[in-house]
C-alpha angles and dihedrals in degrees: 000000000000093000090048091050095047091045090052092053101255115139094219137019088238092062093047090049094051092049091045090052092048092049101043105025087236133090115238089251092052092048090051090051092047091050093047088051090053092049094046090049092052090054097047100038115063113215116273115258119238 
């Protein structure tokens, strides 16, 4: 996360994290976990047949 924060112009990861949380309603860690869960679910669950 440090590299992302610095690339986006934030002086510290803490500031990036606070802004990210305010904008998305999730902390960066919670968003990573949510995204990982979606990826894992896509690998485990085959698409529903029509």
